[in-house]
C-alpha positions in Angstrom: -63.8 19.3 29.7 -63.3 22.8 27.8 -61.5 23.0 25.7 -59.6 25.8 25.1 -56.0 27.5 23.6 -54.2 30.9 24.0 -50.8 31.9 22.4 -48.6 31.4 24.7 -50.0 28.2 26.5 -51.8 25.5 24.4 -54.3 22.8 24.3 -52.0 20.3 25.3 -53.6 16.7 26.0 -52.8 14.2 28.7 -50.5 10.7 26.8 -46.5 10.9 26.4 -44.9 11.2 30.2 -41.8 11.9 28.9 -40.2 14.9 29.0 -38.2 16.3 25.7 -37.5 19.3 24.0 -39.2 21.0 20.8 -38.1 21.6 17.4 -37.0 25.3 18.6 -35.1 23.8 21.6 -37.1 24.9 24.3 -38.6 22.3 26.6 -42.5 22.3 27.6 -44.7 20.4 30.6 -48.2 19.2 29.7 -50.0 19.1 33.1 -53.4 19.9 33.7 -55.8 21.8 35.7 -58.9 20.6 37.6 -61.1 22.7 39.7 -62.7 21.5 42.5 -65.7 21.3 40.3 -65.0 18.5 38.1 -64.1 20.4 35.1 -60.0 19.9 33.8 -58.2 22.2 31.5 -55.3 21.0 30.1 -51.5 23.2 29.3 -48.3 22.8 27.4 -46.2 25.7 29.0 -42.6 26.4 29.1 -40.4 24.3 31.8 -39.0 27.5 32.8 -42.0 29.9 33.2 -43.6 30.9 35.9 -46.6 28.6 36.6 -48.9 31.8 36.9 -49.5 32.8 33.2 -51.1 28.9 33.1 -52.9 29.4 36.7 -54.2 33.0 35.1 -55.3 32.1 32.0 -57.4 29.2 34.3 -59.0 31.2 36.1 -59.5 33.5 33.0 -61.3 30.7 31.1 -62.8 29.6 33.9 -63.9 33.2 35.1 -62.6 32.4 38.8 -60.5 35.5 40.0 -56.8 35.0 40.4 -55.8 36.3 43.7 -58.4 33.9 44.9 -57.7 31.5 43.8 -55.0 28.3 45.4 -53.2 25.8 43.3 -52.0 22.7 44.9 -49.9 20.0 43.9 -52.2 16.6 44.2 -49.4 15.6 47.8 -51.4 19.5 48.5 -48.8 21.5 48.0 -49.2 24.5 47.7 -47.6 26.5 44.2 -46.5 29.3 44.1 -47.0 30.6 40.2 -45.6 33.8 40.4 -41.9 32.3 41.5 -42.5 28.6 41.1 -41.6 26.9 37.7 -42.5 23.3 36.5 -39.1 23.1 35.9 -38.1 23.9 40.3 -41.4 21.5 41.2 -40.2 18.8 38.9 -43.4 18.7 37.2 -43.3 15.8 34.1 -45.6 15.5 31.8 -49.6 14.2 32.9 -49.1 16.2 36.0 -52.4 17.2 37.3 -52.1 20.3 39.6 -55.4 20.8 41.9 -57.2 24.9 42.3 -59.2 25.7 45.2 -60.2 28.7 47.0 -59.2 29.2 50.7 -62.3 28.3 52.7 -62.4 30.4 56.2 -64.7 29.9 59.1 -65.6 25.9 60.3 -65.1 24.6 63.2 -67.1 23.9 66.2 -69.5 25.3 67.5 -70.5 25.6 71.8 -73.2 22.8 73.3 
C-alpha cells in the first residue's frame, strides 16, 4: 500500500461507510483506486468535484500516463473523470475504483 497526500485530495482510509458533511459543510467521500498490479491509493474527495483530479494524482504517484488509463467501478462501468462526480455515480465511502490500461489486439490465430 502506498502513502500519499496532496493539497486537495488527501489520504484517507476505509472505515465509516456513511457519507456526511465535514465542519466546512462540504460532503466528502473516501474512495480507493487500485491498479491491476494490486497497488492501491486512498483519496478523500468532494462529492461535487470531478474525479479527474484524483485520477490524475493516482497516475502521478504511480508514474503512469493519465491519457492511457481507464478507470472503472467494480461492475465494469467506465468512469469519465472529466465529466463525472462521485455524486453523479452514487459513490459511497469505501468504493473501490479499478485503474487499468486498455488492451488492444488479441483474438484467435488462424490454424
